[in-house]
N, C-alpha and C positions, 0 to 999 in steps of 0.2 A: 212830328216822329218818325224816322229814317225807317226804310224798310229793310227788309233783309237783302233786297237785293243790293238797294244804295250800301248799306253797310257792310257787303262781301267789297262793292267795287272800290268804299274806302279806304278798308283795310286794305288790299291789292296795291291801291296808287299811294298807298303809307309807306307801306314794303319797298317797293319801288323807289319810292323819296330817299327812304333811311339806306337803302344800298348805292345810292349813288351820293347822299350827303348826310355823311354820319352823324355828325353834330348838329344841323337845324334840324333834323324831323323832332331828335329827345327835348329839344327847349319849347314847343309848342304847348301851351295848356290845354289839359282836356275843355271841350265843351259841353254844353247842355247837350246839341247834336249826338253826341256821341252816347248816350242815355243805355243802360244796359236795354235788351229784347226783353218782353217781360213772357212769362210765365204763360204760355199758350195752351195748356194742357186742360182739359174738362172736367169741370166741377165733376166731384164723385155724385153718382147717384144710387140712390138703396130702393130697395124691392118695394119698402114702402111709398116711395113716389109713384110707383103703378100699380092699381087695383085690382087689375087682372090677374089672374093666375097661372097663364101659361108665356110663353114668349107671342103665338100668333095674336093672341088678344092685345099685349101690349102692341108690338107690328103696328094691329089696323089701328089703336087709339092715336097712334103718335102720327100716322097717316091722314086721321081724319083730322085732328087738329093741323097738321100742317096744309093742307090741301083747303080747308077753310077759312087760315089766316094768309093764304096765299092769293087766295079768291076776293078777300076784303083788301088785301093792298092794293089789288090791279083791278079792286070795284066792278068784279065781276066776268073780268077778260079771259075769257078761255084760251085761247090763242095765247097770249104772254104769261097767264098762270102754268101751262102746260111748258114755254119755254123756261121760264124761272125752275118749275121743278125738274127739270132734263129728260119730261115724257112729251110724246104726242099727242095732238088735239087727241085723238081717237083713244089712245091709253090712256088719258087722262078721264073722256069721259068713261069708259068702262070701269075705274076704276073708280069713280063717284058713283056709278052704278052699284057696285059691289057694297061701299060702302054705307049704300045709302042717303048720298047727299043730292039726288037731283035735283031737289028744292032745295039746294044751297044758295043758286044762283038767281033765284027770286027774291032771298031774303035779304040780300046783299044792294 
């Protein structure tokens, strides 16, 4: 599948070719490489998906799940987990302490 950048470059090159050789471009058959770009809109989320009643609790739940899954993927490597999450090591440690996840590393 083509990336958006590759698609844009291909369209630009095709337009330049069409300007130089108007007849030859339009005789080319479409290939599967030019499939439409998939819809990347996020799936709708209903309030029932989150048990907490307020935004702060929902954010805390999402942060907790994201940290645990990232630690699991990195096999407990704090530095790598912090990099993946876009945090410093200290920031990750502080967030883990706030969320009560100090023992999460030992469980992995």
